[in-house]
C-alpha positions in Angstrom: -77.2 -23.7 -29.2 -76.1 -20.6 -30.9 -73.2 -20.2 -28.4 -72.1 -23.8 -29.0 -72.1 -23.3 -32.8 -70.0 -20.2 -32.3 -67.5 -22.1 -30.2 -67.3 -25.0 -32.5 -67.4 -23.2 -35.9 -63.6 -23.0 -36.1 -62.2 -26.5 -35.9 -58.9 -25.5 -34.3 -56.8 -28.5 -33.2 -55.6 -28.7 -29.6 -57.6 -25.6 -28.7 -56.9 -24.3 -25.2 -59.5 -22.3 -23.4 -57.1 -20.3 -21.3 -58.2 -17.6 -18.8 -56.7 -14.1 -19.2 -53.9 -13.3 -16.7 -54.7 -10.5 -14.3 -52.3 -7.6 -14.0 -52.9 -5.6 -10.9 -50.1 -3.2 -11.8 -52.1 -2.1 -14.9 -55.1 -1.2 -12.7 -52.9 0.7 -10.3 -51.3 2.6 -13.2 -54.7 3.5 -14.7 -55.9 4.9 -11.4 -52.7 7.0 -11.0 -52.9 8.3 -14.5 -56.6 9.1 -14.1 -55.9 11.0 -10.8 -53.1 13.0 -12.4 -55.3 13.9 -15.4 -58.1 15.0 -13.0 -55.6 17.2 -11.1 -54.4 18.7 -14.3 -57.9 19.6 -15.5 -58.9 20.9 -12.1 -55.8 23.1 -12.0 -56.5 24.5 -15.5 -60.1 25.3 -14.6 -59.5 26.9 -11.2 -56.3 28.8 -11.9 -57.2 32.5 -11.9 -54.1 33.5 -13.7 -55.3 31.8 -16.9 -58.2 34.4 -17.0 -60.8 32.3 -18.8 -63.1 35.2 -19.1 -60.6 36.9 -21.4 -60.2 33.7 -23.3 -64.0 33.5 -24.0 -64.1 37.2 -24.9 -61.5 36.9 -27.6 -62.1 33.3 -28.8 -64.4 34.5 -31.6 -62.8 37.9 -32.1 -62.9 39.2 -35.7 -59.1 39.3 -36.1 -58.8 35.8 -34.6 -61.4 34.4 -37.1 -59.6 36.2 -39.9 -56.3 34.6 -38.8 -57.9 31.2 -38.8 -59.0 31.7 -42.4 -55.5 32.7 -43.4 -54.0 29.8 -41.5 -56.2 27.3 -43.3 -55.5 28.9 -46.6 -51.8 28.7 -46.1 -52.0 25.1 -45.0 -54.2 23.9 -47.9 -52.4 25.8 -50.6 -48.9 24.8 -49.4 -49.9 21.1 -49.0 -51.5 21.0 -52.5 -48.3 22.4 -54.1 -46.1 20.2 -51.9 -48.1 17.0 -52.9 -47.8 17.7 -56.6 -44.0 18.4 -56.3 -43.4 15.4 -54.1 -45.0 13.0 -56.6 -42.8 14.5 -59.4 -39.7 14.3 -57.1 -40.4 10.7 -56.2 -40.8 9.7 -59.8 -37.6 11.5 -60.7 -35.8 9.8 -57.8 -36.8 6.4 -59.3 -36.0 7.4 -62.9 -33.3 5.7 -65.0 -32.1 9.2 -66.0 -29.1 10.2 -63.8 -29.8 13.9 -64.3 -33.3 13.6 -63.0 -32.1 11.5 -60.0 -29.4 14.0 -59.2 -31.8 17.0 -59.3 -34.3 15.2 -57.1 -31.6 14.2 -54.6 -30.2 17.8 -54.5 -33.7 19.2 -54.0 -34.5 16.8 -51.1 -31.0 17.3 -49.6 -31.2 21.1 -49.6 -34.8 21.7 -48.4 -34.5 19.0 -45.7 -31.1 20.2 -44.6 -32.0 23.9 -43.9 -34.5 25.1 -41.3 -37.9 26.2 -42.6 -37.5 29.5 -40.7 -34.3 30.3 -42.6 -36.1 29.4 -45.9 -39.0 31.7 -45.1 -36.6 34.6 -44.3 -34.9 34.0 -47.7 -38.2 34.1 -49.6 -39.1 37.3 -47.7 -35.8 38.8 -49.1 -36.2 37.3 -52.5 -37.3 40.6 -54.1 -34.2 42.3 -52.7 -31.9 39.6 -54.1 -33.7 39.5 -57.5 -35.5 42.8 -58.1 -36.7 41.8 -61.6 -37.9 38.6 -63.2 -37.4 38.4 -67.0 -37.7 36.0 -69.9 -35.3 36.2 -72.8 -32.3 34.6 -74.5 -29.9 33.1 -71.9 -26.5 34.7 -71.5 -27.5 37.7 -73.5 -29.2 41.1 -72.7 -32.2 40.3 -75.0 -35.4 40.3 -73.0 -38.9 39.4 -74.2 -40.7 39.9 -71.0 -39.9 41.3 -67.5 -41.8 42.2 -64.3 -41.0 43.6 -60.9 -40.5 40.8 -58.4 -42.4 42.7 -55.7 -45.5 42.8 -57.8 -45.6 39.0 -58.1 -43.9 37.7 -54.9 -46.2 39.2 -52.3 -46.0 38.2 -48.6 -48.7 35.6 -49.0 -47.1 34.1 -52.1 -43.7 34.0 -50.5 -45.1 32.3 -47.4 -46.9 29.6 -49.5 -43.8 29.0 -51.6 -41.5 28.8 -48.6 -43.8 26.3 -46.8 -44.6 24.2 -49.9 -41.0 23.8 -51.2 -39.8 22.8 -47.7 -42.7 20.3 -47.3 -42.2 18.8 -50.7 -38.8 17.4 -49.8 -40.3 15.5 -46.8 -43.3 14.3 -48.8 -41.1 13.1 -51.6 -39.5 10.5 -49.4 -42.9 9.4 -48.1 -44.3 9.0 -51.6 -41.1 7.2 -52.8 -41.5 4.7 -49.9 -45.1 4.1 -50.8 -44.3 3.5 -54.4 -41.5 1.1 -53.7 -43.8 -0.8 -51.3 -45.9 -1.9 -54.3 -44.9 -5.2 -55.8 -42.9 -4.6 -59.0 -44.6 -7.6 -60.6 -47.8 -5.6 -61.0 -46.0 -2.9 -63.0 -44.4 -5.6 -65.1 -47.7 -7.3 -65.7 -49.3 -4.0 -66.7 -46.4 -3.3 -69.2 -46.9 -6.8 -70.7 -50.5 -5.7 -71.3 -49.3 -2.7 -73.2 -50.0 0.0 -70.6 -47.7 3.1 -70.6 -45.7 4.1 -67.6 -47.8 7.2 -66.8 -51.0 5.1 -66.9 -49.4 2.4 -64.8 -48.4 5.0 -62.2 -51.9 6.6 -62.1 -54.1 3.4 -62.2 -52.0 0.7 -60.5 -49.1 2.0 -58.4 -50.4 5.1 -56.8 -53.8 3.7 -55.7 -52.1 0.9 -53.8 -49.3 3.1 -52.5 -51.9 5.5 -51.0 -52.5 3.1 -48.1 -49.0 3.7 -47.0 -48.8 7.3 -48.0 -51.9 8.7 -46.3 -51.0 8.2 -42.6 -47.6 10.1 -42.8 -49.1 12.7 -45.1 -51.9 13.3 -42.6 -49.2 13.9 -39.9 -47.4 16.3 -42.2 -50.6 18.2 -42.8 -51.1 18.7 -39.1 -47.5 19.7 -38.8 -48.0 22.2 -41.6 -50.9 23.7 -39.8 -48.6 24.5 -36.9 -45.7 25.5 -39.1 -47.7 28.4 -40.5 -47.0 30.2 -37.2 -43.5 30.8 -38.5 -44.5 32.8 -41.6 -44.0 36.0 -39.6 -40.4 35.5 -40.8 -41.5 36.5 -44.4 -43.0 38.7 -42.8 -46.7 37.7 -43.1 -48.9 39.2 -40.4 -52.4 37.8 -40.9 -52.3 34.2 -39.7 -53.7 33.0 -36.4 -50.6 33.1 -34.2 -49.7 36.6 -35.3 -53.3 37.8 -34.8 -53.4 36.5 -31.2 -49.9 37.9 -30.5 -51.0 41.3 -31.7 -54.1 41.3 -29.4 -52.0 40.1 -26.5 -49.4 42.9 -27.0 -52.3 45.5 -27.1 -54.0 44.4 -23.9 -50.9 43.1 -22.1 -52.4 39.6 -21.5 -50.3 37.0 -23.3 -51.4 33.9 -21.5 -55.2 34.1 -22.3 -54.4 34.8 -26.0 -52.1 31.9 -26.1 -54.9 29.7 -24.8 -57.1 31.1 -27.6 -54.6 30.1 -30.2 -54.2 26.6 -28.6 -58.0 26.0 -28.6 -58.3 26.8 -32.3 -55.3 24.8 -33.3 -56.6 21.8 -31.3 -60.1 22.2 -32.9 -58.6 22.3 -36.4 -56.2 19.4 -35.7 -59.2 17.3 -34.4 -61.0 17.8 -37.7 -57.9 16.9 -39.7 -57.4 13.7 -37.6 -61.0 12.6 -38.3 -60.5 13.3 -42.1 -57.2 11.3 -42.0 -58.9 8.3 -40.4 -61.6 8.4 -43.0 -59.0 8.4 -45.8 -57.1 5.6 -44.2 -60.3 3.5 -44.2 -61.1 4.4 -47.8 -57.7 3.4 -49.2 -57.3 0.4 -46.9 -60.5 -1.3 -48.1 -58.7 -4.0 -50.1 -56.4 -4.8 -47.3 -58.9 -5.4 -44.5 -59.0 -8.7 -42.8 -61.4 -11.1 -44.5 -63.3 -14.0 -42.9 -61.5 -16.9 -44.5 -63.7 -19.4 -42.7 -67.0 -18.0 -44.0 -68.9 -20.7 -45.9 -66.1 -23.3 -45.6 -67.1 -25.1 -42.4 -70.5 -26.3 -43.7 -72.5 -23.9 -41.6 -72.9 -20.1 -41.6 -70.4 -18.8 -39.0 -72.6 -15.9 -38.0 -75.9 -17.7 -37.7 -76.5 -16.4 -34.2 -76.1 -12.7 -35.0 -77.1 -12.6 -38.6 -80.5 -14.1 -38.1 -82.1 -10.7 -37.3 -83.2 -8.3 -39.9 -82.6 -5.1 -38.0 -80.1 -2.3 -38.5 -77.2 -4.3 -37.2 -78.0 -7.4 -39.2 -74.8 -9.0 -40.6 -72.6 -7.6 -37.8 -70.5 -9.9 -35.7 -70.6 -9.8 -31.9 -67.2 -9.6 -30.0 -67.2 -13.3 -29.1 -67.8 -14.3 -32.7 -65.2 -11.9 -34.0 -62.6 -13.5 -31.7 -63.5 -17.0 -33.0 -63.2 -15.8 -36.6 -59.9 -14.2 -35.9 -58.6 -17.5 -34.4 -59.8 -19.4 -37.4 -58.1 -16.9 -39.8 -54.8 -17.3 -37.9 -55.1 -21.1 -38.2 -55.9 -21.0 -41.9 -53.1 -18.6 -42.6 -50.6 -20.7 -40.7 -51.6 -23.7 -42.8 -51.4 -21.7 -46.1 -48.0 -20.3 -45.2 -46.8 -23.8 -44.3 
């Protein structure tokens, strides 16, 4: 009875109970891919040149762990600065002021158009180009305050600035795309209620744009994690890649230490991917598919699976989810018509 009620709960006209088409090629492809993957894993495990004993010996080395800490610090600090700058650049890009639009466009053009390695080298030489930073009256020799650039722009600060300014140009376009994806009618309605532009951006536009912004920003964060390996151009010699390279040069075993770096990068990337998926679910709550047929067909659509009072009470089984999905598609077709 429960199965019949599930089958008949969505009154879809001319419903066809079609059997799925079998694809033998898909099965063959799966077997071939699984075989190749097994061969790859077997080769990695049994290859004596990889020297897994050396890998396990230096996996938790003190210098390696210190390098992980610096890599995470560079990633987090650079991304925080880049996110703040990107929001400002995106707002400037959408501004009615031509000067603000021009500055934002030039910033994005310059930092996206030059390699990050070149920018890091520049920031490493910044204290040579500008030995002293001062504050005074422009175009005169009057100074109220001055400081040696080398005392402020250390290697760590130069690395963070180089990474953050480069990343802000990419994030600015991502934020702009998210903001423009929000219906302009909502901002107009908020203005009609007397809300100011800053409040509209914080309370209405950005929360909805986050659903579009979070996935690419997550990818950029993972990319930033790996881009920190280029800060040796500053030069900065404390991050993970430099630490493993230093050990490899000392013991003349580059391959095992490259594997050490790969293992740690993969571990951190896995954690970041999990955090990204959680954020996507959080900001996508209002856009999840709803059961349009619930309570409209005269009977509870999930009567079979909701009758229990256990831990999974209220959850839909796969067959019922398929039925609800078909009902939703039919309802949306009728609404769009």
